[in-house]
Each structure stands twice: as structure tokens, then as C-alpha cells.
C-alpha positions, -999 to +999 in steps of 0.1 A: +190+456+306+171+468+271+169+443+244+167+450+207+149+423+189+164+409+155+131+421+137+122+453+117+093+463+098+107+483+066+086+502+038+073+479+010+068+503-018+048+471-035+022+478-008-003+495-030-035+510-034-066+515-064-076+551-062-097+571-084-080+596-105-094+626-097-095+652-131-113+685-123-116+697-159-149+681-169-143+689-207-108+666-202-127+643-186-152+639-216-124+640-243-107+611-227-143+588-222-149+601-261-117+589-272-122+551-255-159+548-267-149+555-302-126+521-300-142+498-317-152+467-298-121+444-308-096+474-297-116+481-264-108+440-256-075+442-263-069+474-241-090+460-215-071+430-215-036+451-218-049+465-187-055+432-167-022+417-176-005+447-162-027+453-132-055+431-119-033+407-099-017+438-080-054+443-061-085+424-047-120+432-062-102+447-091-132+446-111-156+461-089-131+489-083-131+494-118-169+498-121-171+520-096-149+545-109-167+543-139-198+551-117-179+581-104-175+597-142-208+578-159-225+612-153-209+629-183-218+603-207-255+605-222-273+586-205-291+570-240-255+559-247-256+521-249-220+509-233-206+475-234-194+462-199-158+460-216-158+499-223-176+507-187-142+489-173-118+504-197-134+539-188-127+526-154-093+519-157-084+553-175-097+567-139-080+547-121-046+550-107-025+529-080-007+547-050+021+529-029+013+538+003+049+528+018+069+541-007+088+561+015+084+553+056+069+528+079+074+542+112+060+552+145+044+524+152+020+513+183+008+479+201-022+463+216-038+430+222-060+417+195-097+420+199-100+380+189-077+358+209-070+328+188-039+316+197-021+280+193-005+282+232-016+291+267-003+319+278+006+336+241-013+370+231-020+379+198-013+416+193-015+446+162+007+468+156-001+502+141+017+522+120+020+558+097+029+546+066+043+574+045+040+579+006+039+596-022+037+634-019+043+626+022+010+617+027+003+593+055-021+568+065-025+540+088-016+502+085-015+472+108+005+441+108-001+415+133+019+393+159+019+363+187+037+378+219+049+342+230+042+332+265+080+319+269+095+354+254+098+369+219+075+378+190+060+358+162+053+384+135+020+370+111+031+374+073+021+402+053-003+399+027+007+406-012-024+432-009-037+470+007-071+475+006-094+508+014-126+507+035-157+493+012-178+519+027-179+555+044-208+569+063-208+609+073-223+620+102-252+637+101-244+678+108-269+695+133-291+712+108-289+742+132-255+747+133-237+731+100-201+733+097-193+707+063-162+707+068-159+694+103-193+672+095-170+654+065-143+653+094-164+627+114-175+596+095-175+559+098-157+531+079-164+498+074-136+469+056-144+432+048-144+406+067-122+390+042-098+414+048-065+404+068-057+430+087-024+440+063-042+448+039-061+471+057-057+510+049-072+541+064-063+566+038-070+603+051-104+608+043-119+638+058-108+676+045-094+682+077-070+651+074-065+653+032-025+657+039-022+631+063-034+611+092+001+604+116+013+592+146-020+570+161-019+560+197-044+530+200-046+514+233-074+492+248-101+508+273-118+490+297-146+504+314-168+480+339-198+466+322-190+475+292-175+460+264-139+468+255-130+496+229-102+505+215-090+545+209-067+557+188-060+594+193-044+608+160-031+638+140-047+649+112-034+672+087-048+696+060-016+709+046-014+738+068-031+728+102-033+702+129-064+687+140-063+662+170-092+633+160-101+597+177-104+565+161-130+542+178-133+504+174-137+473+186-129+449+163-107+472+136-135+464+110-159+490+115-143+520+126-157+556+137-135+586+134-143+620+153-133+655+158-117+663+196-133+694+207-121+715+234-099+745+248-070+716+257-073+703+222-042+719+209-011+705+192+007+673+189+002+636+209-022+632+228-026+599+244-054+583+265-051+564+300-067+526+291-097+533+318-112+566+341-095+577+368-115+589+396-148+585+372-130+604+341-115+600+313-074+612+315-054+624+288-016+628+283-008+660+258+013+685+254-004+715+245+023+743+240+049+723+222+068+716+249+060+702+279+038+674+294+003+683+309-024+662+318-062+667+309-093+652+324-131+650+316-163+638+314-167+636+278-138+616+256-150+641+230-144+677+247-118+687+266-115+719+278-088+723+302-051+708+309-027+708+341+012+712+336+025+677+342+067+680+338+086+705+321+122+697+306+150+688+333+175+665+317+201+678+292+184+654+267+150+669+266+158+704+271+137+714+237+106+698+245+089+663+262+063+644+249+045+609+254+048+580+238+017+562+240-009+551+266+005+553+299+006+516+309-009+504+349+020+486+368+017+479+406+036+511+417+018+535+393+013+543+357+043+540+334+045+568+312+073+561+280+077+594+271+100+613+245+125+637+244+138+663+223+181+677+223+210+684+211+205+683+169+169+675+172+181+641+190+148+622+201+155+595+228+126+572+243+127+572+283+099+572+313+084+585+340+059+573+369+027+583+378+008+580+410-020+555+404-046+572+419-035+607+412-019+608+376-012+642+376+015+635+405+051+621+390+068+604+415+098+587+399+118+596+367+140+580+349+171+602+343+182+587+316+173+575+282+159+542+279+164+541+239+186+565+216+194+558+182+227+533+177+246+540+148+230+522+124+197+539+132+206+571+132+204+577+094+166+579+077+145+600+066+146+624+096+182+615+114+185+608+152+154+598+161+137+572+180+101+569+185+072+552+199+030+553+200+023+530+227+043+497+248+028+467+256+033+447+293+034+407+286+044+381+314+067+413+326+079+420+300+075+453+280+075+453+245+083+485+227+075+488+194+098+518+183+102+543+148+140+544+130+144+574+117+113+581+104+120+555+077+119+518+095+107+500+127+119+478+156+110+463+185+129+466+219+121+448+254+126+455+290+114+434+319+090+453+339+108+453+373+142+459+363+130+494+344+109+504+372+137+497+393+153+522+373+133+548+384+146+574+407+118+592+431+114+627+428 
């Protein structure tokens, strides 16, 4: 019934971004700059040549980024001092560093239709996979891959780029001058990538103060509303090293993205998943506000969630520890199919499913009485053993495609006929 495809997404330590090398000691910064400026022009040319030989082929827009980093420290240089372009670039190199965004893991994937449906064969659908990429110091970011779901079944994965890029612009949302929360204001921002950047190059790296230690487990969904342009929302967990915070990404093209903090008493814990459309005129979200049980939330305002209603508690032995969602519910003729995750003995994670009433999704009308996906022998080992987990599946020509994480290390894809899955559910 369930099939695992021979496709795996594994962490690639070659996927690196070029970052500003931050030093907090201003006197030390000045000493480094003085050493560079003291070089003869010939020595500077030779030093810069070595930098280009070793690093320039590893990054797009290499020279521009070096100059950007020079501009971040030029305030420590006498404004009357003349500096050659070579030494500017060399200063920029000394205040640059590489960060391997996938050095540790590539996991917790979701899948959505691509906003640009350019395909070769009728019935094919171009898709976007999102992943949680984890690198040095276990800092997580969001990265993407592209694929094509074939009309006759199967997936064609589009080649991964050698490069990784950061947004070229970031705009902070203006705070209310009468009620300024600087940290909150800096956590609400817009970013923009270059249209020349392939999707697999774009990296959403932690930027706001409330996510400085990671952007985790984004659950993207294509949201449709009559009379309006489709929009993609992605709920994710921001982590600052001590606290978790639920935030929301909004985009129409995966080039311009808005990041906003979610508010309200019901915005607690991890794993919030938005329905792909309004139900009875309201936004609806699946959550787990107590870390143990499934809840459903409704709101007129997508950024504000005040109340939550208990949806389901653990019932089966393999979910006694906790249950949660595996991404946004999927609309079917029989109801809203919600893929779930559950934790049982030895902190083992499995993936299962429940069915919600189409008109009143607070009603669970059927459940899968067994796990749909559980770790096979070769999937048990990884950064966190005994875990399978997904942040979103997609239905295509009656086949449900479920990208899933393998022990918090890599990712695979499983498929199942939707009619077979629905037939396996037991009415409550």
C-alpha cells in the first residue's frame, strides 16, 4: 500500500553561505584593518589574488559581498584616508566567513505546488520542497528544492545548484511609535531574493532576534480564497536559544517574503498548521498548545489566535507520549485528511492520519488505527534516532506524496493511493 521512493535528500556540507564575520571588540577591528592598510599595494594584490583563487568560485556575487562587508567596518577608518579598491576588497575578506548551512542535517520537509507551473507534459505539476537545514552550532535555516510530480506517477527532482544565497534586501516593519517593542519590530520583516537565484540557492537564514538560534520546521501551504490571488503561508518555530516563538512566512512567489510574529493566548508550543482555505469564513489552524494533544483554532485575523479547542488526545499505544500534526490538512471528498505524528516507547516517532469533518473540522470522523510510516531498520539511525516526521504532504492525481524526515538527518518520500488510505481509516 505505502511505497517508499528511491529518492533521498541528504545534507550537503558544500552548501555554504558567505556571512559577515562579526567581532565585538572595536579596538581589535581597528588593529586588523590597520594591518591590512599597512601592506604595500603589491602585497595587497597578492593577498587578494589568493582569496579569489580559494573562495570566489564558491559564491555568487562574491565581489559585491566583500564590498558590503567592507562597508560594515569602514566607520573604523579615518574618512580622510585614501584606500584602494584592492584593499577595500581585502578588508572585506578578513571580515567574511563561510557557514555550511547543511553540515549537520536536511530534514522535516514540506511540499507545495510551485507558483509558476511551467511543465513539459500535460498533467505534470511543478512543486517546491522546503527543508530545515542545520549547520554549525545547530542553527537551522530554510532551504528549497524543486521537482515535478509526473502525471503517470513518480517524481523528477530538479538538479540542486552548487550555490547558496541570502536575500539581497531586508526591510524591518515599522513599530508603533506609541508602543515600541524593538525586539518584536525586528522580528517582523520582509526579505527579497534576486530573480536570478535558483530556488535551490535561496536560503532563509535566522534574521530576527527571536530566531537567532534557528528557524525550525516550516509548514508551507498554498492558501486559496475566492476572488483573491493565491498566497503561500508557512508557519514555523523561531528559537532564540531559550524560548520558542511561532511565526509566519507569507509569499506569492518565493522571491518576496514577509515574516511576521503570531500573537494571542493560543500561540504556544510548536507545530501550527494552517488549513489551505477559510472554513465558515474563518482561518483555521491545527496546533498542539500543551505539547501533548491536538487542538484546533479559529480566527478572523491570521496573525492573532486567542482560543483553542481540544481536538484529540493520544489513544493508541504508539502515541501515548504525544501527538501532533504533519502539516496542513488536505481536502478530500470524504473530509479533511490530517497527517499526524505520534510519539511512543523509546521516543519513537511515527506518522499516521485522521479525518476531520469537511464543514466542522473540530469533529474527528475517522482515524487510522496504526502507523502509516514508521522507521525501517536503515532509517533508525541519525542525529535523533527512531524518528520519521513530515511538515506537509500533497495530493496529486489520487496519489498522496509524503516527504518525510529520517531520524532528523536526511529526508525521503513515500506515496500512497488516497483511496486506499481513506479506506483504511476507521470511523469514530
